[in-house]
C-alpha positions, 0 to 999 in steps of 0.5 A: 473576569480572570486576572489574565484579562484584566492585565490584557486590558490594562496593557491596552491602556498604556499601548501607544496604538489604538485598541478601539476603532470604528470601521466603516464597512459601507456607505449603503444604507436602506434608511434615509435618516432626517439627522444623518451627518454622512447622507451624501455619501449614502446617496451616492453609495451605489455609484462608489467603490467599497473597500473589498475584503482583501483590502480590508484583510490588509488593513486588519493584519497590519493594525496589531491587537485590538480590543473593540472593533465597531463595524458600522455604516451606513448598514453594515448588514447590507454587506454580503461579506459582514461575516468574513469582515468579522472573521478578518478582524478577529483572525489578525487582530484578536479582537475581543468585542465586536459591536455591529449597530443597525437600524433593524430593518433586515430582521431575517438577515440580522438574525442569520447573521448574528447567530452564525457569528455567535456560533462561529466565534464563541470566544468573541463578545458582540455587541448588537445595537439597534436604533430607536429614536421615536415611537411609531410615526416619530421614529418612522418619520426620523428614519424616513421608512414607513413602517420602521419602528415596527420592524426594529422592534421585531428585530430586537425581539428576534435576536434576543431569543438567540440567548436560548443557545448563546451568551457572548453577546448583549442587545443594546438601543441607542436613541439620537436626541434631536429637535424632531424628538426632543418632546417625546425622547423619554417616553421613547426611553421609558418604552425601551426599558419597560417592553424591550428589555434589552441589556443597555440603553444609551442616547446620543446627542446630534452633532452639529 
């Protein structure tokens, strides 16, 4: 890493302004997770007004310089203008790292979006993170979607193939640790390490 980047990141550390933000781009979701702390918003999302792209651009313009922007939901890939939202944060905040967590259900859309983002913003580092809470039916039951486990594994494998052309991203997994999977979480993490060959594995304790 160049010294200039170290100095720039050091400047973020001493800045009075936040340099990392988790930005909820939608409450819409195609899963119904048993542990969701956001489920009331998810259930009412179709009737709720999301922020428009213009409103998000206004926020980005006023934010100042950012290091990391985490675009989440709901399921962020359900927004048709997700690439435009990334474009706004990169243009107006100079964000160097963009993280997009996902349940991995929309394989084709996710791969298409990731490919375009990587091509358009080679100066930005992307973190594509996918949720895996169990193996097979355990994951499906937790996420409330039959076949969800097979789908997220398919998505991870497809996104990893983009490394043949692009190097400005990492593929990560996150596993929520809860009562429903407490007896099998280690098997899940071992499976991810041995079979999916992702760049990073994390586990999150359920809040509340």
